[in-house]
C-alpha positions in Angstrom: 8.5 -195.9 -135.0 10.5 -199.0 -133.8 11.9 -198.8 -130.0 15.4 -197.9 -129.9 17.5 -200.6 -128.0 20.5 -200.0 -125.6 23.3 -201.3 -127.7 22.1 -200.5 -131.0 24.6 -199.4 -133.4 23.7 -197.0 -136.3 25.8 -194.5 -138.6 25.1 -190.6 -138.3 26.9 -187.9 -140.5 28.4 -185.0 -138.9 28.7 -181.5 -140.1 31.5 -182.4 -142.7 29.4 -185.2 -143.9 31.7 -187.8 -142.4 29.9 -191.0 -141.1 30.7 -192.2 -137.6 29.1 -195.1 -136.0 27.7 -194.7 -132.7 26.3 -196.9 -130.0 23.2 -196.3 -127.9 23.9 -196.2 -124.3 20.6 -195.2 -123.0 17.1 -193.9 -123.9 14.2 -192.0 -122.1 11.4 -189.7 -122.7 11.2 -186.1 -121.2 8.2 -184.1 -121.6 7.0 -186.1 -124.5 10.0 -186.3 -126.4 12.5 -189.2 -126.7 16.3 -188.9 -126.4 19.2 -191.2 -126.7 22.6 -191.1 -125.1 25.2 -192.4 -127.7 29.0 -192.8 -127.9 31.3 -193.5 -130.8 31.9 -197.0 -131.3 35.8 -196.5 -132.0 35.9 -195.0 -128.4 34.1 -197.6 -126.7 36.0 -200.4 -128.2 39.3 -198.9 -126.8 40.7 -200.8 -124.2 41.7 -197.8 -121.9 40.3 -197.1 -118.8 39.7 -193.2 -119.9 36.4 -191.5 -120.1 34.2 -191.5 -123.3 32.7 -188.7 -124.9 28.7 -189.1 -124.5 26.5 -186.9 -126.4 22.5 -186.7 -126.6 20.1 -186.8 -129.6 16.5 -186.1 -130.1 14.6 -188.9 -131.6 11.7 -187.5 -133.8 8.3 -189.3 -134.6 9.7 -190.8 -137.7 12.6 -192.3 -135.6 15.4 -190.0 -137.1 18.1 -188.1 -134.9 18.6 -184.6 -134.5 20.9 -182.5 -132.7 19.5 -180.9 -129.3 18.8 -177.2 -130.3 19.2 -175.2 -127.0 21.4 -175.1 -124.0 18.2 -175.3 -121.6 17.4 -178.6 -123.6 20.6 -180.0 -123.3 21.0 -179.3 -119.5 17.6 -180.8 -119.0 18.5 -184.1 -120.7 21.9 -184.2 -119.4 20.6 -183.8 -115.8 18.1 -186.5 -116.4 20.6 -188.9 -117.9 22.9 -188.3 -114.9 20.3 -189.0 -112.6 19.5 -192.4 -114.0 23.3 -193.3 -114.2 23.6 -192.5 -110.2 20.6 -194.7 -109.8 22.3 -197.5 -111.5 25.7 -197.2 -109.7 
C-alpha cells in the first residue's frame, strides 16, 4: 500500500454515486488502523474565511477508503485529529 500524503487529491463517490474531489488534510494510525481527514476540494478553494467541512475515512489494507461505521470509532478518530491540530497551532 502506498503512503497517503497530505495534500493528495482523489475522487470519492457519495451514496448517490455522485463523484466528489477531496483533499487529504491529515492522516494517522489509531489502534492499528489508518485514517485520513479530508475536505471537499471545492470548499478549500473558496476564498471566504468560513469553516470547512472535514470528515474522516478509514483506509483498508488495499488502500481503499470506507466510512467510519460506529459513533464510538468516529469519536475516537475525531478526538485524535483534534489533538493533533491543537498541537500544530
